[in-house]
N, C-alpha and C positions, 0 to 999 in steps of 0.2 A: 243678752242685749236688755236694758231697762226701759220702760216707758213711764215718763213722769210728767205729771200735769202741770201746766204754767198757769200762775194765778196773779191778779193784780194785788200788790200789797198796800195795806194802810199807810205805812211809812217806808217808802222805798230805801234799801240800802245804799251807802255810798259807791259810787263807780269810780276808780282810778282814772285820773285824765289821760294818763298813758295808754289806757285800754280804750277810751274813746277816740283816741288819735289813731289807733290801729284801724278802727271802723270808719275812717274818714271817707272813704268811697260811697258809703250809705247814706241815704236821705236823712238829714237832720231830724225831720219829723219822726221819722221811724225809730231813729236812735233814741229820741226823747222818749216815745211811747215804750220801746222794749226796756229802758232804763227803769221804767215804773214795774215792771213784771219781775216776779221771783219764782225760783225752782228750788225743790228741796233735792239737793245734789246726792245721789247715792255714792259717788267716789269719796267726797269729802265729809259727808255725813252732816251737813248743815245746809241752812238756807242761803243761796247765794242770788246776786242779780241776774237776770236772763242774759244780759251781755257778756258776763263772765263765762256763763254756760256756753254761749254762742261762739266765743273765742276758744274754747276747750278743745283740745285734739280728740277728745271722746264724743263730741257732738257729732250726730249723725244727720239728723233733719228734724224740723218741727212741722208736724201736720195737725191741723185742727184743734190747737192747744195743747198737744201733746209733743213733748221733746223725746226723741230716740236716743239713748245714750249706750256707748261700748260698754261701760263700767269698767274699763282697764285702770290699773293704779297710775298715777300721775309720777313722772320722774323728778 
């Protein structure tokens, strides 16, 4: 299991609209804040938006600015 820090980006990455549509049940204010945060993904090996990380099957939880990730390969 990996522990990855969440941080606010200077220039947030683009989040696909279909991904935002998947998170329709969450508060719009919460989604807006989370879209400005980034995570250094251990699976993909690059920086991704937290919303992308949140919708990943490897996502376990987020506690105090740290994401817990399973780190398994994506199919």
